[in-house]
C-alpha positions in Angstrom: 0.0 0.5 -0.4 3.0 2.5 1.1 4.6 2.0 -2.2 0.9 2.1 -4.1 1.5 5.7 -2.7 4.1 6.9 -3.3 5.1 6.1 -6.4 1.1 8.0 -7.2 2.8 10.9 -5.9 5.4 10.1 -8.6 2.9 9.7 -11.2 0.8 12.8 -10.5 4.1 15.5 -10.5 5.7 14.2 -13.3 2.8 15.2 -14.8 3.0 19.0 -13.9 7.2 18.7 -12.9 11.0 17.6 -14.1 11.2 14.3 -12.9 12.4 13.6 -10.2 15.0 11.4 -8.8 14.6 11.3 -5.7 11.1 9.1 -4.4 10.7 10.1 -0.8 9.1 14.4 0.2 11.0 16.1 1.7 9.4 18.9 3.6 12.0 21.3 3.6 12.1 24.8 1.7 15.0 26.1 0.1 13.2 28.2 -2.6 14.8 31.4 -2.5 17.8 29.7 -3.2 17.2 27.6 -6.2 18.3 29.3 -9.1 16.5 31.1 -11.4 16.3 29.4 -14.6 15.0 25.8 -12.2 12.4 24.5 -12.7 9.6 25.8 -10.8 7.6 23.7 -8.4 9.6 22.6 -6.1 9.9 23.9 -2.6 12.6 21.8 -2.0 16.1 20.4 -4.0 19.1 18.9 -3.5 21.2 18.6 -7.3 20.1 19.0 -10.4 21.7 17.7 -12.8 22.0 18.6 -16.2 22.5 15.1 -19.1 23.8 17.9 -21.6 26.2 18.5 -19.8 26.9 15.8 -17.2 27.8 17.5 -14.5 25.3 18.7 -11.3 24.8 21.3 -9.5 24.1 21.8 -5.8 21.7 24.1 -4.8 22.9 25.0 -1.0 26.1 25.7 -2.1 24.9 27.1 -5.3 28.3 25.0 -6.8 28.4 23.7 -10.1 29.7 20.3 -9.2 32.3 18.4 -12.4 34.9 16.8 -14.0 38.4 17.4 -14.6 40.9 15.2 -14.7 38.9 12.5 -13.5 37.7 14.4 -10.5 34.4 15.7 -9.4 35.0 19.5 -8.4 32.7 22.3 -7.3 32.6 25.3 -8.8 31.0 28.8 -8.1 31.1 29.0 -12.0 31.8 27.4 -14.5 34.0 27.1 -17.2 34.0 29.2 -20.2 33.4 26.7 -22.9 30.2 26.2 -20.7 29.7 30.3 -21.6 26.9 30.1 -24.4 24.6 27.1 -22.4 21.3 27.9 -22.2 20.1 27.2 -18.2 16.6 27.8 -19.6 16.3 25.4 -22.2 18.1 22.2 -20.7 17.3 19.9 -19.4 16.7 19.8 -14.8 16.9 17.0 -13.2 16.0 17.5 -9.4 18.0 14.4 -7.3 17.6 14.6 -3.5 19.5 12.9 -2.8 23.4 13.0 -1.2 25.8 13.4 -3.3 24.2 11.8 -6.1 27.9 12.3 -8.8 29.3 9.6 -6.7 26.7 6.8 -8.3 27.0 9.5 -11.2 27.1 6.0 -14.0 24.2 5.3 -12.0 22.4 8.1 -12.9 24.7 8.6 -16.2 22.2 5.6 -17.9 19.4 5.5 -16.4 19.6 9.3 -18.1 21.4 9.1 -20.9 18.4 9.2 -22.8 16.2 11.4 -21.0 14.2 14.3 -22.8 11.2 15.9 -21.2 9.6 16.6 -24.1 6.9 17.8 -22.0 7.8 22.4 -21.5 8.4 22.5 -17.4 7.9 26.4 -16.3 11.3 27.8 -14.9 11.5 29.6 -11.2 12.1 33.2 -13.3 9.1 32.8 -15.3 6.5 31.5 -13.2 3.4 33.6 -11.8 3.5 31.1 -8.5 3.7 33.6 -6.1 5.7 31.0 -3.5 8.3 31.8 -6.3 8.2 35.3 -5.7 10.6 34.5 -1.7 14.1 34.1 -4.3 15.6 37.1 -4.4 15.9 37.2 -8.2 12.7 36.4 -9.8 11.7 39.5 -11.6 8.5 39.5 -8.9 10.8 39.6 -6.1 9.5 43.7 -4.7 5.8 42.1 -4.8 6.4 39.7 -1.8 8.7 42.0 0.0 6.2 44.9 -0.4 3.1 41.9 0.6 6.1 40.4 3.6 5.9 44.2 4.9 2.5 44.9 4.4 2.3 41.8 6.7 4.5 42.2 9.1 3.5 45.2 9.3 -0.3 44.3 10.0 0.6 41.7 12.9 2.7 44.1 14.4 -0.5 46.0 14.3 -2.1 43.1 16.0 0.4 42.8 17.9 -0.1 46.4 19.1 -3.4 46.1 20.2 -2.9 42.6 20.9 -0.6 44.3 23.7 -3.0 47.0 23.5 -5.9 45.2 24.6 -4.1 42.8 27.0 -3.3 45.9 29.1 -5.7 47.1 29.5 -7.6 43.9 30.6 -4.2 44.1 33.0 -4.9 47.2 34.7 -8.3 46.3 35.4 -7.6 43.2 36.8 -5.3 45.4 39.2 -7.6 48.0 39.7 -10.4 45.0 41.1 -7.7 43.8 42.6 -7.2 46.8 44.7 -10.4 47.7 45.7 -11.3 44.0 46.5 -7.9 44.9 48.7 -9.6 47.9 50.0 -13.5 46.7 50.6 -11.2 44.1 52.6 -8.9 46.2 54.7 -12.3 48.5 55.4 -14.1 44.6 56.1 -11.4 44.0 58.5 -11.0 47.3 60.4 -14.9 46.9 60.7 -14.2 43.0 61.8 -10.9 45.0 64.9 -13.4 48.0 66.3 -16.2 45.6 66.7 -13.8 43.1 68.5 -12.1 46.1 70.7 -15.7 47.4 71.2 -16.1 43.6 72.4 -13.4 43.8 74.1 -13.7 47.0 76.1 -16.8 46.0 76.6 -16.4 43.0 78.3 -13.3 44.4 80.7 -16.5 46.9 81.2 -18.5 44.1 83.0 -15.9 41.8 84.5 -14.3 45.4 86.5 -17.9 45.8 87.6 -18.6 42.6 88.6 -14.9 42.9 90.6 -16.1 46.6 92.1 -19.6 44.1 92.6 -18.2 41.3 94.3 -15.7 42.8 96.2 -18.0 45.7 97.7 -20.2 42.2 98.3 -17.4 41.1 101.1 -16.6 44.9 102.8 -20.2 45.3 103.5 -20.5 41.4 104.6 -17.3 41.6 106.6 -18.8 44.8 108.3 -21.9 43.1 109.6 -19.4 40.7 110.8 -17.6 42.5 112.3 -20.9 44.2 113.8 -21.9 41.3 115.0 -19.6 40.4 116.6 -18.8 43.5 119.0 -22.4 43.4 119.8 -22.0 40.1 120.8 -19.0 41.4 122.5 -21.6 43.8 124.7 -24.1 42.0 125.4 -21.5 39.5 127.5 -20.0 41.8 128.9 -23.3 43.1 130.8 -24.7 40.0 131.8 -24.0 39.4 135.5 -21.4 37.0 136.9 -22.2 34.3 138.9 
């Protein structure tokens, strides 16, 4: 089932773009690094193989890789004898594999008779807005303006969001302050009530102690008066 899905994806891609030597799907994007003479439709490209010149182009390094004296070399520019080659009309094969030139015999044999009769659109000529991100695209300025506009809109939205967040924070801070003030007032009121209750309790205790002391003095005075009366009565009795 998995093999069938991969084959279907490859077949669908071949209807709109040059042949791709690597069947796996790569989620990376390097549109801005692809040369504008490259075919549009690939969000990520590792290598181009150019059968007509029997050379490779390494997209991430922006280097041509070709054979010199039996050795593969990487250069930013091709030798002068390639100067008249029209890359916009070249047959290009996308290869998303590591160092395909080390398997050159395989790719050379596989694409020796390859000729893509289906014309494809280069990055320079495409009107797909995704490829405007390529700085060498003629409409790259539109992408820059769109990106700046989008960034400005995002910045404006961020400012509005920050302003709303600040308002919300200020409102919450005011609500917290008001709540704290109400709680402080309530605590003070409760404290005053407790203080009043304590004072009333102290006054009651004081009155009770005073009443007890007064009763005790009165009782002591009555007992002393009773003892004195008894003493006088005893003293007034005749002696036998």
